[in-house]
C-alpha positions as CSV (number, residue, x, y, z in Angstrom):
1,M,-91.5,11.9,33.9
2,P,-91.4,13.8,37.1
3,A,-94.0,16.4,37.8
4,I,-93.2,20.1,37.3
5,T,-93.3,21.8,40.6
6,S,-92.3,25.2,41.9
7,A,-89.3,23.6,43.6
8,N,-88.1,22.0,40.4
9,V,-88.5,25.3,38.5
10,A,-86.5,27.1,41.2
11,N,-83.7,24.6,41.1
12,A,-83.6,24.7,37.3
13,I,-83.4,28.5,37.3
14,C,-80.5,28.4,39.8
15,K,-78.7,25.8,37.8
16,L,-79.1,27.8,34.6
17,V,-77.7,30.9,36.2
18,A,-74.7,28.9,37.6
19,A,-74.0,27.2,34.3
20,D,-73.7,30.6,32.6
21,A,-71.8,32.4,35.4
22,L,-68.4,30.6,35.4
23,P,-67.7,30.6,31.6
24,A,-68.6,34.3,31.5
25,L,-66.3,35.0,34.4
26,M,-63.4,33.1,32.9
27,G,-63.9,35.0,29.6
28,N,-63.4,38.3,31.5
29,L,-60.2,37.4,33.3
30,V,-56.7,38.2,32.1
31,M,-54.5,37.6,35.1
32,G,-56.8,34.9,36.5
33,N,-56.2,32.8,33.5
34,L,-52.4,33.2,33.6
35,V,-51.5,32.4,37.2
36,N,-51.4,29.2,39.1
37,R,-54.9,28.4,40.3
38,D,-55.5,26.1,43.2
39,F,-59.1,24.9,43.8
40,E,-60.5,22.0,45.9
41,P,-64.3,21.4,46.3
42,T,-63.9,21.7,50.1
43,M,-65.8,24.1,52.4
44,A,-63.9,27.0,53.7
45,T,-64.5,30.3,55.4
46,T,-63.0,33.8,55.2
47,G,-59.7,33.9,57.0
48,D,-58.7,30.3,56.4
49,T,-55.1,29.7,55.4
50,I,-54.2,27.4,52.5
51,N,-50.8,25.8,52.2
52,V,-49.6,25.6,48.6
53,A,-46.8,23.2,48.0
54,I,-43.7,24.4,46.1
55,P,-41.4,21.9,44.4
56,P,-38.0,21.4,46.2
57,T,-34.6,22.1,44.8
58,L,-32.2,19.1,44.2
59,V,-28.5,19.1,43.5
60,A,-26.8,17.0,40.8
61,N,-23.8,15.0,42.1
62,N,-21.0,13.4,40.1
63,L,-21.1,9.6,40.6
64,A,-17.5,8.5,40.5
65,E,-16.6,5.0,39.4
66,G,-17.0,2.7,42.3
67,G,-18.8,5.4,44.3
68,S,-22.3,5.5,45.6
69,V,-25.2,7.9,45.2
70,V,-25.7,10.8,47.5
71,T,-29.1,10.6,49.1
72,Q,-30.9,13.9,49.4
73,N,-33.8,14.6,51.7
74,P,-35.7,17.4,50.0
75,S,-38.6,19.1,51.7
76,L,-41.5,20.7,49.9
77,G,-41.5,24.4,50.0
78,N,-44.7,26.1,51.3
79,A,-46.5,29.3,50.4
80,Q,-49.4,30.3,52.7
81,I,-52.3,32.0,51.1
82,V,-55.1,33.4,53.2
83,L,-58.6,33.3,51.9
84,N,-59.2,36.9,52.8
85,T,-61.6,38.0,50.1
86,H,-65.3,37.1,49.9
87,A,-66.4,38.9,46.7
88,E,-70.0,39.1,45.7
89,A,-72.3,40.7,43.1
90,T,-76.0,40.7,43.6
91,F,-78.8,41.5,41.2
92,Q,-82.6,41.1,41.1
93,I,-84.9,39.8,38.4
94,P,-88.6,40.9,38.7
95,D,-90.1,38.1,36.6
96,V,-87.6,35.2,36.9
97,T,-89.7,32.8,34.8
98,K,-88.9,34.8,31.7
99,V,-85.3,33.7,32.1
100,L,-86.3,30.2,31.1
101,A,-88.2,31.4,28.1
102,V,-85.7,34.0,26.9
103,P,-82.1,32.8,27.8
104,D,-80.6,36.0,26.3
105,L,-82.4,37.9,29.1
106,L,-80.2,36.2,31.6
107,N,-77.0,37.5,30.0
108,L,-78.3,41.1,30.4
109,Y,-78.5,40.5,34.2
110,M,-75.5,38.2,34.6
111,Q,-72.9,40.1,32.6
112,P,-72.5,43.1,34.9
113,A,-72.3,40.8,38.0
114,V,-69.6,38.6,36.4
115,V,-67.6,41.6,35.2
116,A,-67.6,43.1,38.7
117,L,-66.1,39.9,40.2
118,A,-63.6,39.6,37.4
119,E,-62.4,43.2,37.9
120,K,-62.0,42.6,41.7
121,I,-59.9,39.5,41.1
122,E,-57.8,41.2,38.4
123,A,-57.1,44.2,40.6
124,D,-56.0,42.0,43.5
125,L,-53.7,39.9,41.4
126,L,-52.0,42.9,39.8
127,G,-51.7,44.5,43.2
128,L,-49.1,41.9,44.2
129,Y,-46.5,43.7,42.1
130,S,-44.8,45.1,45.2
131,Q,-44.1,41.7,46.7
132,F,-41.7,40.8,43.8
133,S,-38.5,42.0,45.4
134,A,-36.1,39.2,44.4
135,N,-35.4,40.8,41.0
136,F,-34.6,44.5,40.7
137,P,-37.4,46.5,39.0
138,V,-36.8,47.5,35.4
139,G,-38.0,50.5,33.4
140,T,-38.4,54.2,34.2
141,S,-41.4,55.8,35.9
142,G,-43.4,58.0,33.6
143,S,-41.5,56.9,30.5
144,P,-42.9,54.8,27.6
145,L,-42.1,51.1,27.7
146,T,-39.2,50.2,25.4
147,E,-37.8,47.2,23.7
148,A,-34.7,47.5,25.9
149,T,-36.8,47.4,29.1
150,V,-38.7,44.3,27.9
151,D,-35.3,42.7,27.0
152,L,-34.0,43.5,30.5
153,A,-37.1,41.9,32.2
154,E,-36.6,38.7,30.2
155,T,-32.9,38.6,31.1
156,S,-33.8,39.1,34.8
157,L,-36.1,36.1,34.7
158,F,-33.5,34.0,32.9
159,N,-30.8,34.9,35.5
160,A,-33.3,34.0,38.2
161,K,-33.3,30.4,36.7
162,V,-36.8,30.4,35.4
163,P,-37.1,27.2,33.5
164,A,-37.0,27.7,29.7
165,S,-40.1,25.5,29.4
166,E,-42.3,27.8,31.4
167,S,-44.3,30.4,29.5
168,K,-43.5,34.0,30.4
169,Y,-46.2,36.7,30.5
170,L,-46.0,40.5,30.4
171,V,-49.2,42.3,31.6
172,V,-49.2,46.0,30.9
173,D,-51.6,49.0,30.9
174,A,-53.0,50.5,27.7
175,N,-50.3,53.1,27.3
176,A,-47.5,50.6,27.6
177,Y,-49.2,48.2,25.2
178,S,-49.6,51.0,22.7
179,A,-45.9,51.9,23.0
180,L,-44.9,48.2,22.4
181,R,-47.0,47.9,19.2
182,Q,-45.4,51.0,17.8
183,I,-41.9,49.6,18.0
184,L,-41.0,49.5,14.3
185,R,-39.2,46.2,14.4
186,F,-42.3,44.5,15.8
187,S,-45.0,46.3,14.0
188,E,-43.9,46.2,10.4
189,Y,-44.4,43.3,8.0
190,S,-40.9,43.8,6.5
191,T,-39.2,43.2,9.8
192,A,-41.6,41.0,11.8
193,G,-43.5,39.2,9.1
194,E,-47.0,37.9,10.0
195,A,-46.6,39.1,13.6
196,G,-45.9,42.6,12.4
197,L,-48.9,42.6,10.1
198,R,-51.1,41.4,12.9
199,A,-49.8,44.2,15.2
200,M,-50.6,46.8,12.5
201,I,-54.0,45.6,11.5
202,D,-55.4,43.8,14.5
203,G,-53.6,45.8,17.1
204,A,-52.4,42.6,18.8
205,V,-48.8,42.6,20.1
206,G,-48.7,38.8,20.5
207,K,-45.2,37.8,21.7
208,I,-42.1,39.9,22.2
209,K,-38.7,38.8,23.7
210,D,-40.3,35.5,24.7
211,F,-43.1,37.2,26.6
212,Y,-46.8,36.7,25.7
213,V,-48.0,40.3,26.0
214,F,-51.5,41.1,27.5
215,R,-53.0,44.4,28.5
216,S,-55.2,45.1,31.5
217,Q,-57.2,48.1,32.7
218,F,-56.3,47.2,36.3
219,V,-52.5,47.5,36.3
220,S,-51.6,49.4,39.5
221,K,-50.4,53.0,39.3
222,T,-48.6,54.7,42.1
223,G,-47.2,58.1,43.0
224,S,-47.8,61.4,41.1
225,A,-45.8,63.6,38.7
226,P,-44.7,61.3,37.3
227,V,-47.2,58.4,37.9
228,T,-45.5,55.0,38.0
229,T,-47.3,52.3,36.1
230,Q,-46.5,48.9,37.7
231,N,-46.6,46.5,34.8
232,L,-45.7,42.9,35.7
233,A,-43.6,40.2,34.0
234,F,-43.9,36.8,35.5
235,T,-44.5,33.0,35.0
236,R,-47.5,31.0,35.9
237,N,-45.9,29.7,39.1
238,A,-45.0,33.1,40.4
239,I,-48.5,33.9,41.6
240,G,-51.2,31.7,43.2
241,L,-54.9,32.2,43.1
242,V,-56.7,30.0,45.6
243,T,-60.5,29.5,45.7
244,R,-62.6,27.3,47.9
245,R,-66.3,26.4,48.2
246,L,-68.6,28.5,50.3
247,P,-71.2,26.5,52.3
248,Q,-74.8,26.0,51.1
249,P,-77.5,28.1,52.8
250,L,-79.5,26.4,55.5
251,A,-82.4,24.3,54.3
252,G,-85.8,25.8,54.7
253,T,-84.5,29.4,54.8
254,G,-85.9,30.2,51.3
255,A,-82.6,30.3,49.5
256,I,-81.3,27.8,46.9
257,S,-77.7,27.7,45.7
258,E,-75.6,25.9,43.1
259,Y,-71.9,25.6,42.6
260,A,-70.4,26.7,39.3
261,E,-67.1,24.8,39.0
262,L,-64.8,24.2,36.1
263,G,-61.4,22.6,36.4
264,N,-59.5,24.5,39.1
265,F,-62.0,27.4,39.6
266,G,-65.3,27.6,41.5
267,M,-67.9,30.0,42.6
268,R,-71.4,29.9,44.2
269,V,-74.8,31.2,42.9
270,T,-77.6,31.7,45.4
271,M,-81.2,32.5,44.6
272,S,-83.5,33.9,47.2
273,Y,-86.7,36.0,47.4
274,A,-86.5,39.7,48.2
275,P,-89.9,40.6,49.8
276,N,-89.2,44.4,49.7
277,T,-89.0,44.4,45.9
278,L,-91.1,41.3,45.2
279,A,-88.3,40.0,43.0
280,Q,-86.0,37.0,42.9
281,Q,-82.5,38.0,44.1
282,F,-79.4,36.3,42.8
283,T,-76.0,36.5,44.5
284,V,-72.9,35.4,42.6
285,D,-70.0,35.1,45.1
286,I,-66.5,33.6,45.4
287,L,-64.1,33.0,48.3
288,Y,-60.5,33.5,47.3
289,G,-57.0,34.6,48.2
290,C,-53.9,35.4,46.2
291,G,-50.3,35.6,46.9
292,V,-46.7,35.2,45.6
293,L,-45.5,31.7,45.3
294,R,-42.0,32.2,43.8
295,N,-40.6,35.7,44.4
296,N,-37.8,35.2,41.8
297,F,-40.2,34.3,39.1
298,G,-41.6,37.8,38.7
299,V,-40.2,41.3,38.0
300,Q,-41.7,44.8,38.2
301,V,-41.7,46.5,34.8
302,R,-42.2,50.2,35.3
303,S,-43.3,52.8,32.8
């Protein structure tokens, strides 16, 4: 059994914080869990450009009797996303050894930092609404969201040739969500069955017009009198969220870091000593960029 040393304890604490950071972050994301996430465990720096491949379009040809196939030379589409955001949240723990003895104490410190990062990612993703210009915006500024508007948004995506197999999402603000769950046909057991009962009792809209409906506190709002709420209808491949690893701190500088990575998402947790406060300082940070992958796979839904 290896001896317990200060270095072992320090590494154990950093690993413990990293292990709790990512699941907590993913639990606070709405948009981040719906879009196309691209992650590779390779080092990158702020300003790097990532090329995200987009499937090509092929044409079906009629093969006449005695004829030959028509060879196509498709080229992958390409969307460039710049890693232009290095988001961080830093907190200090006066007596860090208590974290090992009382795991719940870690959550008290970790939760605000993780929520701050999640809010930053959500706001940036929802801020992409203006880049969806292929489909004409639906809805009316300053007016409640209606069934007809949602229907028109779904029709727009269908006409844009969004594959029927792709899930469609509608992310709205609190007022639009409230308006949707008050539509009688969707909020009454007699007309919507179990889904209507869930809308009445649990307050969950669920699915309307082939859209999975979610609400977010970070839906963009523009203008004044009336304010335009920029809700967004889209599919997973409409938006890309790219994250890459940040480098480890230099050895011997007094800082220890661990990577928190799960599937196609990753972040870094760094522990160092803050001499001014005589406390251990933790920095949870992430390097990412987001952008539109398929312009015609999203539509602005105004209310």
